PyMOL Python script that loads the backbone (N, CA, C, O; Angstrom):
from pymol import cmd

cmd.read_pdbstr("""\
ATOM      1  N   MET A   1       0.811  -1.191   0.000  1.00  0.00           N
ATOM      2  CA  MET A   1       0.000   0.000   0.000  1.00  0.00           C
ATOM      3  C   MET A   1       0.857   1.260   0.000  1.00  0.00           C
ATOM      4  O   MET A   1       0.394   2.320  -0.420  1.00  0.00           O
ATOM      5  N   ALA A   2       2.083   1.160   0.458  1.00  0.00           N
ATOM      6  CA  ALA A   2       2.938   2.346   0.491  1.00  0.00           C
ATOM      7  C   ALA A   2       3.361   2.769  -0.911  1.00  0.00           C
ATOM      8  O   ALA A   2       3.576   3.954  -1.165  1.00  0.00           O
ATOM      9  N   HIS A   3       3.482   1.797  -1.827  1.00  0.00           N
ATOM     10  CA  HIS A   3       3.916   2.086  -3.195  1.00  0.00           C
ATOM     11  C   HIS A   3       2.984   1.386  -4.180  1.00  0.00           C
ATOM     12  O   HIS A   3       3.345   0.349  -4.737  1.00  0.00           O
ATOM     13  N   PRO A   4       1.783   1.940  -4.405  1.00  0.00           N
ATOM     14  CA  PRO A   4       0.833   1.283  -5.302  1.00  0.00           C
ATOM     15  C   PRO A   4       1.359   1.237  -6.736  1.00  0.00           C
ATOM     16  O   PRO A   4       2.072   2.139  -7.176  1.00  0.00           O
ATOM     17  N   GLU A   5       1.000   0.184  -7.450  1.00  0.00           N
ATOM     18  CA  GLU A   5       1.453  -0.027  -8.824  1.00  0.00           C
ATOM     19  C   GLU A   5       0.260   0.110  -9.774  1.00  0.00           C
ATOM     20  O   GLU A   5      -0.495  -0.847  -9.944  1.00  0.00           O
ATOM     21  N   PRO A   6       0.073   1.278 -10.393  1.00  0.00           N
ATOM     22  CA  PRO A   6      -1.104   1.492 -11.239  1.00  0.00           C
ATOM     23  C   PRO A   6      -1.082   0.717 -12.553  1.00  0.00           C
ATOM     24  O   PRO A   6      -2.129   0.552 -13.180  1.00  0.00           O
ATOM     25  N   ASP A   7       0.081   0.240 -12.984  1.00  0.00           N
ATOM     26  CA  ASP A   7       0.168  -0.469 -14.260  1.00  0.00           C
ATOM     27  C   ASP A   7      -0.298  -1.915 -14.174  1.00  0.00           C
ATOM     28  O   ASP A   7      -0.605  -2.521 -15.200  1.00  0.00           O
ATOM     29  N   SER A   8      -0.356  -2.482 -12.972  1.00  0.00           N
ATOM     30  CA  SER A   8      -0.792  -3.859 -12.790  1.00  0.00           C
ATOM     31  C   SER A   8      -1.614  -3.965 -11.503  1.00  0.00           C
ATOM     32  O   SER A   8      -1.209  -4.645 -10.560  1.00  0.00           O
ATOM     33  N   PRO A   9      -2.777  -3.287 -11.464  1.00  0.00           N
ATOM     34  CA  PRO A   9      -3.550  -3.244 -10.226  1.00  0.00           C
ATOM     35  C   PRO A   9      -4.341  -4.527  -9.975  1.00  0.00           C
ATOM     36  O   PRO A   9      -4.756  -5.202 -10.917  1.00  0.00           O
ATOM     37  N   LEU A  10      -4.542  -4.854  -8.719  1.00  0.00           N
ATOM     38  CA  LEU A  10      -5.440  -5.951  -8.359  1.00  0.00           C
ATOM     39  C   LEU A  10      -6.885  -5.467  -8.399  1.00  0.00           C
ATOM     40  O   LEU A  10      -7.804  -6.261  -8.598  1.00  0.00           O
ATOM     41  N   ASN A  11      -7.084  -4.167  -8.211  1.00  0.00           N
ATOM     42  CA  ASN A  11      -8.407  -3.554  -8.254  1.00  0.00           C
ATOM     43  C   ASN A  11      -8.395  -2.526  -9.388  1.00  0.00           C
ATOM     44  O   ASN A  11      -7.667  -1.535  -9.319  1.00  0.00           O
ATOM     45  N   CYS A  12      -9.191  -2.756 -10.420  1.00  0.00           N
ATOM     46  CA  CYS A  12      -9.180  -1.882 -11.605  1.00  0.00           C
ATOM     47  C   CYS A  12      -9.593  -0.449 -11.284  1.00  0.00           C
ATOM     48  O   CYS A  12      -9.021   0.496 -11.827  1.00  0.00           O
ATOM     49  N   ASP A  13     -10.579  -0.281 -10.410  1.00  0.00           N
ATOM     50  CA  ASP A  13     -11.014   1.072 -10.054  1.00  0.00           C
ATOM     51  C   ASP A  13      -9.888   1.848  -9.385  1.00  0.00           C
ATOM     52  O   ASP A  13      -9.672   3.023  -9.684  1.00  0.00           O
ATOM     53  N   SER A  14      -9.182   1.199  -8.492  1.00  0.00           N
ATOM     54  CA  SER A  14      -8.051   1.852  -7.828  1.00  0.00           C
ATOM     55  C   SER A  14      -6.962   2.204  -8.840  1.00  0.00           C
ATOM     56  O   SER A  14      -6.388   3.291  -8.782  1.00  0.00           O
ATOM     57  N   GLY A  15      -6.681   1.299  -9.753  1.00  0.00           N
ATOM     58  CA  GLY A  15      -5.684   1.561 -10.788  1.00  0.00           C
ATOM     59  C   GLY A  15      -6.061   2.747 -11.654  1.00  0.00           C
ATOM     60  O   GLY A  15      -5.209   3.566 -12.000  1.00  0.00           O
ATOM     61  N   ASN A  16      -7.340   2.840 -12.007  1.00  0.00           N
ATOM     62  CA  ASN A  16      -7.800   3.974 -12.811  1.00  0.00           C
ATOM     63  C   ASN A  16      -7.650   5.287 -12.053  1.00  0.00           C
ATOM     64  O   ASN A  16      -7.260   6.297 -12.639  1.00  0.00           O
ATOM     65  N   LEU A  17      -7.954   5.285 -10.768  1.00  0.00           N
ATOM     66  CA  LEU A  17      -7.781   6.500  -9.966  1.00  0.00           C
ATOM     67  C   LEU A  17      -6.318   6.917  -9.926  1.00  0.00           C
ATOM     68  O   LEU A  17      -6.001   8.099 -10.066  1.00  0.00           O
ATOM     69  N   LEU A  18      -5.438   5.961  -9.737  1.00  0.00           N
ATOM     70  CA  LEU A  18      -4.007   6.270  -9.691  1.00  0.00           C
ATOM     71  C   LEU A  18      -3.499   6.782 -11.034  1.00  0.00           C
ATOM     72  O   LEU A  18      -2.753   7.760 -11.085  1.00  0.00           O
ATOM     73  N   ARG A  19      -3.900   6.128 -12.120  1.00  0.00           N
ATOM     74  CA  ARG A  19      -3.434   6.552 -13.447  1.00  0.00           C
ATOM     75  C   ARG A  19      -3.923   7.950 -13.795  1.00  0.00           C
ATOM     76  O   ARG A  19      -3.240   8.686 -14.507  1.00  0.00           O
ATOM     77  N   SER A  20      -5.107   8.328 -13.295  1.00  0.00           N
ATOM     78  CA  SER A  20      -5.633   9.665 -13.582  1.00  0.00           C
ATOM     79  C   SER A  20      -5.069  10.719 -12.632  1.00  0.00           C
ATOM     80  O   SER A  20      -5.331  11.911 -12.793  1.00  0.00           O
ATOM     81  N   GLY A  21      -4.293  10.276 -11.641  1.00  0.00           N
ATOM     82  CA  GLY A  21      -3.675  11.221 -10.707  1.00  0.00           C
ATOM     83  C   GLY A  21      -4.561  11.598  -9.533  1.00  0.00           C
ATOM     84  O   GLY A  21      -4.258  12.545  -8.809  1.00  0.00           O
ATOM     85  N   ASP A  22      -5.655  10.867  -9.335  1.00  0.00           N
ATOM     86  CA  ASP A  22      -6.589  11.168  -8.244  1.00  0.00           C
ATOM     87  C   ASP A  22      -6.159  10.440  -6.976  1.00  0.00           C
ATOM     88  O   ASP A  22      -6.744   9.423  -6.603  1.00  0.00           O
ATOM     89  N   MET A  23      -5.147  10.963  -6.328  1.00  0.00           N
ATOM     90  CA  MET A  23      -4.616  10.328  -5.120  1.00  0.00           C
ATOM     91  C   MET A  23      -5.631  10.384  -3.978  1.00  0.00           C
ATOM     92  O   MET A  23      -5.726   9.450  -3.181  1.00  0.00           O
ATOM     93  N   ARG A  24      -6.376  11.465  -3.902  1.00  0.00           N
ATOM     94  CA  ARG A  24      -7.397  11.591  -2.851  1.00  0.00           C
ATOM     95  C   ARG A  24      -8.477  10.513  -3.009  1.00  0.00           C
ATOM     96  O   ARG A  24      -8.891   9.893  -2.029  1.00  0.00           O
ATOM     97  N   GLY A  25      -8.924  10.298  -4.238  1.00  0.00           N
ATOM     98  CA  GLY A  25      -9.913   9.258  -4.506  1.00  0.00           C
ATOM     99  C   GLY A  25      -9.368   7.874  -4.208  1.00  0.00           C
ATOM    100  O   GLY A  25     -10.071   7.033  -3.649  1.00  0.00           O
ATOM    101  N   PHE A  26      -8.111   7.632  -4.583  1.00  0.00           N
ATOM    102  CA  PHE A  26      -7.478   6.346  -4.305  1.00  0.00           C
ATOM    103  C   PHE A  26      -7.396   6.092  -2.804  1.00  0.00           C
ATOM    104  O   PHE A  26      -7.721   5.000  -2.338  1.00  0.00           O
ATOM    105  N   GLN A  27      -6.967   7.092  -2.051  1.00  0.00           N
ATOM    106  CA  GLN A  27      -6.839   6.927  -0.600  1.00  0.00           C
ATOM    107  C   GLN A  27      -8.196   6.705   0.051  1.00  0.00           C
ATOM    108  O   GLN A  27      -8.313   5.927   0.998  1.00  0.00           O
ATOM    109  N   SER A  28      -9.218   7.383  -0.451  1.00  0.00           N
ATOM    110  CA  SER A  28     -10.570   7.190   0.070  1.00  0.00           C
ATOM    111  C   SER A  28     -11.052   5.762  -0.181  1.00  0.00           C
ATOM    112  O   SER A  28     -11.646   5.138   0.699  1.00  0.00           O
ATOM    113  N   MET A  29     -10.793   5.248  -1.382  1.00  0.00           N
ATOM    114  CA  MET A  29     -11.183   3.873  -1.704  1.00  0.00           C
ATOM    115  C   MET A  29     -10.404   2.879  -0.846  1.00  0.00           C
ATOM    116  O   MET A  29     -10.969   1.889  -0.382  1.00  0.00           O
ATOM    117  N   ALA A  30      -9.124   3.131  -0.633  1.00  0.00           N
ATOM    118  CA  ALA A  30      -8.306   2.244   0.199  1.00  0.00           C
ATOM    119  C   ALA A  30      -8.832   2.215   1.634  1.00  0.00           C
ATOM    120  O   ALA A  30      -8.886   1.154   2.255  1.00  0.00           O
ATOM    121  N   ARG A  31      -9.221   3.379   2.161  1.00  0.00           N
ATOM    122  CA  ARG A  31      -9.801   3.422   3.514  1.00  0.00           C
ATOM    123  C   ARG A  31     -11.095   2.614   3.574  1.00  0.00           C
ATOM    124  O   ARG A  31     -11.327   1.879   4.534  1.00  0.00           O
ATOM    125  N   MET A  32     -11.940   2.751   2.547  1.00  0.00           N
ATOM    126  CA  MET A  32     -13.208   2.025   2.521  1.00  0.00           C
ATOM    127  C   MET A  32     -12.969   0.513   2.546  1.00  0.00           C
ATOM    128  O   MET A  32     -13.600  -0.199   3.327  1.00  0.00           O
ATOM    129  N   TYR A  33     -12.060   0.020   1.698  1.00  0.00           N
ATOM    130  CA  TYR A  33     -11.786  -1.413   1.669  1.00  0.00           C
ATOM    131  C   TYR A  33     -11.135  -1.888   2.968  1.00  0.00           C
ATOM    132  O   TYR A  33     -11.371  -3.017   3.400  1.00  0.00           O
ATOM    133  N   THR A  34     -10.329  -1.047   3.585  1.00  0.00           N
ATOM    134  CA  THR A  34      -9.727  -1.412   4.869  1.00  0.00           C
ATOM    135  C   THR A  34     -10.809  -1.575   5.923  1.00  0.00           C
ATOM    136  O   THR A  34     -10.792  -2.530   6.700  1.00  0.00           O
ATOM    137  N   ARG A  35     -11.751  -0.634   5.948  1.00  0.00           N
ATOM    138  CA  ARG A  35     -12.847  -0.729   6.926  1.00  0.00           C
ATOM    139  C   ARG A  35     -13.713  -1.955   6.682  1.00  0.00           C
ATOM    140  O   ARG A  35     -14.144  -2.613   7.629  1.00  0.00           O
ATOM    141  N   LEU A  36     -13.968  -2.262   5.419  1.00  0.00           N
ATOM    142  CA  LEU A  36     -14.832  -3.401   5.092  1.00  0.00           C
ATOM    143  C   LEU A  36     -14.168  -4.749   5.349  1.00  0.00           C
ATOM    144  O   LEU A  36     -14.821  -5.677   5.825  1.00  0.00           O
ATOM    145  N   ALA A  37     -12.887  -4.866   5.041  1.00  0.00           N
ATOM    146  CA  ALA A  37     -12.251  -6.181   5.032  1.00  0.00           C
ATOM    147  C   ALA A  37     -11.243  -6.427   6.142  1.00  0.00           C
ATOM    148  O   ALA A  37     -11.010  -7.579   6.508  1.00  0.00           O
ATOM    149  N   ALA A  38     -10.645  -5.388   6.682  1.00  0.00           N
ATOM    150  CA  ALA A  38      -9.519  -5.613   7.588  1.00  0.00           C
ATOM    151  C   ALA A  38      -9.780  -5.202   9.031  1.00  0.00           C
ATOM    152  O   ALA A  38      -8.940  -5.434   9.900  1.00  0.00           O
ATOM    153  N   MET A  39     -10.918  -4.602   9.293  1.00  0.00           N
ATOM    154  CA  MET A  39     -11.197  -4.169  10.661  1.00  0.00           C
ATOM    155  C   MET A  39     -12.314  -5.024  11.251  1.00  0.00           C
ATOM    156  O   MET A  39     -13.233  -5.428  10.538  1.00  0.00           O
ATOM    157  N   PRO A  40     -12.235  -5.298  12.549  1.00  0.00           N
ATOM    158  CA  PRO A  40     -13.293  -6.102  13.171  1.00  0.00           C
ATOM    159  C   PRO A  40     -14.636  -5.380  13.123  1.00  0.00           C
ATOM    160  O   PRO A  40     -14.711  -4.153  13.204  1.00  0.00           O
ATOM    161  N   LYS A  41     -15.675  -6.165  12.990  1.00  0.00           N
ATOM    162  CA  LYS A  41     -17.026  -5.604  12.954  1.00  0.00           C
ATOM    163  C   LYS A  41     -17.459  -5.213  14.362  1.00  0.00           C
ATOM    164  O   LYS A  41     -17.170  -5.917  15.329  1.00  0.00           O
ATOM    165  N   LYS A  42     -18.149  -4.094  14.467  1.00  0.00           N
ATOM    166  CA  LYS A  42     -18.670  -3.641  15.763  1.00  0.00           C
ATOM    167  C   LYS A  42     -20.017  -4.301  16.011  1.00  0.00           C
ATOM    168  O   LYS A  42     -20.783  -4.558  15.082  1.00  0.00           O
ATOM    169  N   GLY A  43     -20.290  -4.568  17.275  1.00  0.00           N
ATOM    170  CA  GLY A  43     -21.602  -5.065  17.648  1.00  0.00           C
ATOM    171  C   GLY A  43     -21.660  -6.481  17.765  1.00  0.00           C
ATOM    172  O   GLY A  43     -22.716  -7.032  18.076  1.00  0.00           O
TER     173      GLY A  43
END
""", "prot")
cmd.dss("prot")
cmd.show_as("cartoon", "prot")
cmd.util.cbc("prot")
cmd.orient("prot")
């Protein structure tokens, strides 16, 4: 995650954001996936 590779992305949407230079959008998407997949569920 520290050095994303836009030329061979695992997630096409993230790769497109990086290739277009939208770092803010990429970081927002990365936060969303982190919350969904890597953090324990509350409740």
